[in-house]
C-alpha positions as CSV (number, residue, x, y, z in Angstrom):
1,M,-27.7,2.7,177.6
2,A,-27.0,-0.7,176.0
3,S,-24.7,1.0,173.3
4,S,-22.8,2.8,176.1
5,F,-22.2,-0.5,177.9
6,R,-21.2,-2.2,174.7
7,A,-18.8,0.6,173.9
8,F,-17.2,0.2,177.4
9,L,-16.9,-3.6,176.9
10,N,-15.1,-3.1,173.6
11,S,-13.0,0.0,174.6
12,P,-9.2,-0.2,174.8
13,V,-9.4,0.0,178.6
14,G,-12.5,-2.2,178.9
15,P,-12.9,-5.6,180.7
16,K,-11.6,-7.5,177.8
17,T,-8.1,-6.1,178.3
18,T,-5.3,-6.1,180.8
19,H,-5.7,-2.3,181.1
20,F,-8.8,-3.1,183.1
21,W,-7.9,-6.3,185.0
22,G,-4.4,-5.0,186.0
23,P,-5.8,-2.0,188.0
24,V,-8.6,-4.2,189.4
25,A,-6.0,-6.6,190.8
26,N,-3.9,-3.6,192.1
27,W,-6.8,-2.5,194.3
28,G,-5.7,-5.4,196.6
29,F,-2.7,-3.3,197.6
30,V,-5.0,-0.5,198.7
31,L,-7.2,-2.8,200.6
32,A,-4.2,-4.4,202.3
33,G,-2.9,-1.0,203.3
34,L,-6.3,0.0,204.7
35,V,-6.4,-3.3,206.8
36,D,-2.9,-2.6,208.0
37,M,-3.9,0.7,209.6
38,N,-5.3,-1.3,212.5
39,K,-1.9,-2.9,213.2
40,P,0.6,-1.4,215.5
41,P,3.2,0.8,213.8
42,E,6.0,-1.4,215.0
43,M,4.9,-4.1,212.5
44,I,5.3,-1.8,209.5
45,S,8.3,-2.4,207.3
46,G,9.8,1.0,206.4
47,N,11.6,-0.5,203.5
48,M,8.6,-2.2,202.0
49,T,6.3,0.8,202.5
50,S,8.9,3.1,200.9
51,A,9.1,0.7,197.9
52,M,5.3,0.7,197.6
53,C,5.4,4.5,197.6
54,V,7.9,4.6,194.8
55,Y,6.1,1.9,192.9
56,S,2.7,3.7,193.0
57,A,4.3,7.0,192.1
58,L,5.9,5.5,189.0
59,F,2.8,3.8,187.9
60,M,0.7,6.9,188.4
61,R,3.0,8.5,185.9
62,F,2.7,5.5,183.6
63,A,-1.1,5.5,183.8
64,W,-1.2,9.2,182.9
65,M,1.2,8.9,179.9
66,V,0.0,5.6,178.4
67,Q,-2.4,5.9,175.4
68,P,-5.2,5.6,176.0
69,R,-5.0,7.1,179.4
70,N,-5.8,4.6,182.1
71,Y,-7.8,6.5,184.7
72,L,-8.7,3.3,186.6
73,L,-4.9,2.6,187.1
74,L,-4.3,6.2,188.0
75,A,-7.0,6.2,190.7
76,C,-5.8,2.9,192.0
77,H,-2.2,4.0,192.4
78,A,-3.2,7.5,193.7
79,S,-5.2,5.7,196.4
80,N,-2.3,3.3,197.2
81,E,0.1,6.2,197.4
82,T,-2.1,8.0,199.9
83,V,-2.4,4.8,202.1
84,Q,1.3,4.0,201.9
85,L,2.4,7.6,202.7
86,Y,0.1,7.4,205.8
87,Q,1.6,4.1,206.8
88,L,5.1,5.5,206.2
89,S,4.3,8.4,208.5
90,R,3.0,6.0,211.2
91,W,6.3,4.0,210.9
92,A,8.4,7.2,211.0
93,R,6.6,8.4,214.1
94,A,7.1,5.1,215.8
95,Q,10.8,5.1,214.9
96,G,11.2,8.6,216.3
97,Y,11.9,10.3,212.9
98,L,8.8,12.5,213.2
99,S,7.8,14.3,216.3
100,E,4.3,14.6,217.5
101,K,2.6,18.0,217.4
102,K,2.3,17.8,221.2
103,D,6.0,17.6,221.6
104,K,6.6,20.7,219.5
105,A,4.1,22.7,221.6
106,T,5.8,21.7,224.9
107,S,9.3,22.4,223.6
108,Q,8.6,26.0,222.7
């Protein structure tokens, strides 16, 4: 057990590197997105949320392609992508870009 922990400490993606602390800091984006789910959709910035979706998609690719693979960064940005896409859908519904399922049923 101690040797496994020591191996993690000294690994290329361990806590002595930016490959560890960068993703840890990026979890703040995910937490902020989760907190924002309680806010009304009128307060969501479509431009910023779209930018966060692009940012997370790009860094998911980076996390997968960098050697050694950074699974912590990949998980962080996959989580953020999910949260931001949900926020973007809330914004789009509030702006009238997406119709509700109830509306489709009544129009048929």
